[in-house]
C-alpha positions, 0 to 999 in steps of 0.5 A: 500500500502506498503512503498517501501524501499529506493533504493541503487545504488552499483557502480562496476568499472571493469577493467580486473578482469575476474577471480574475477568478478562473485564472486563479482556480485554474492554477489551483486545480492543476497543481502537481501535488494532487492531494489538495482541497480548494476551499472557495469562500464566496464572501457575498459577491454581487457579480458573476463570481458565484456562477464561476465558482459553481461551474468549477465546483461541478467540474472539479468536484473532487478538489473544489469545496464551495461555500457561500456566506454573508459579506464579512471581509477578508479575515472573516472569509479566511477564518471560515475557510480554516474552520472547514479545512480538513488538510494537514497544511493550509495555504491562502491564495487571493482570488485575483492572483495565481500560482505556479503549478509546482508551488504546493508540491515544493513547499510541502516537500520542504515542510516534510523534509525539515519538519517545520510548521511554516514554509515561505516562497518568493513573490513576483508582481505581474500585470494583466499581460502576465509580464513580471513587473517586480520580483520580491525576494523574501529572504535573500542569502539565507539557507533553505532551513532557518533555525529561528533561535540562531537567525531571529533577524528573520522576525523583523526582516520577513514580509508578513504576507499570508499568501506566499506561505504554507502553514501546518494546520496546528498553528491555527488551533488557537489563532485566527485572523482578526475580524474587521481589522485591516492589515490582518496579515501583519497582525496574525502571521508574526504570531504564527512565526513565534510558534515555530522553532524553524522555518523553511524557504524556497527561492522559487517565485511561486506566487504571482501577485496581480497588479490590477488595472481596474482596481479603484484607487483605495482611499487611505483613511484612519484604517491605517491606524490598524497597522499600529494596533497590529504591532501592539497585538504582536508585542503582547504575544511576543512577551509570552513567547520563547523569543521574549529575550530577543529585544533588538529584533522586536524593536526592529519589527516595531520600526519596520512595520510600525514606522516604515509600513505605517508611513508608507500608508500615511503618504497617501492620506489626502485629508490634511486633518486626518494626516496630522491626526495619524502623524500624532498617533505615530509619534505617541507609538514611537515615544511609548516604545522609546524608538528614536530617530537615530534607531530608525535611520540606522535600521537594517533589513537583511544586512543593508541599511533600509532607508538607503535602499529605498527609491529617492522619492520615498527617502525624501518623504521619510527624511522630511517626516523624521525631521519634522517637516510635515507642512512641507510634506503636505505641499508635496502630497 
């Protein structure tokens, strides 16, 4: 009798993506790893998405499990998928993206080979003509297997996307995405990492992140403050984790996610009053954590000074903010 390879549950939350959904689902039903279930959660779509899901569920009934629920947002749809997952491992794919044919086969192989609860792959941004616009290498110059106690810089260096990772299902026994929160990946994925002793990675660019031309420009509002709340939630778990003594890496996480990621969002806040209000919240965040300007300027990611690695426009924005030139920033926005 042959051993059955572990089952992977791939969770796909769907909301009004009729133009992209078929390509996403095609990439999943054609995975080289055959023991998968694709849990498609229609989060109250109002376009043709539900029809597309139905046709795929009929054609690939052995792979696709279709669910429909009232609209509750991305976190709620993912949590619904987790609740219905029967796999040994869980992956997430956004319904307007797609993946390579061997993504889950390779990531499962690494998870089993290294007996680790989390595996990471690289991402590339693509346009609607399938042309690669940007390659996002996640952990350059690092081994396939990473012992976190010895290489805990990963905690502050890693990009916390849910979709380019494979997780052992047991990581979700006590944890879920925070319903109603924005930046839910920043809030949850670091908490899952803190449960791991090792992680594994592949340098393959398996995940294809689609930059859509039809997406309405997102309004940047005070929802951005959820970034700071996400960091605070991670801090609470960090203090109870096996890595609680790694104070330097926690501070670097606070700088990367709480300062740089927040400022990257703040740069697009058009409302002036809101901009200043959110700026004040960041100042409080930094003061409470004793994050000084020199800490931010010296912050390195993967061994390179982060600020110096950025495009000129971003450098100027950050430096103006750090030197208190907010009025000048408002003129430039």
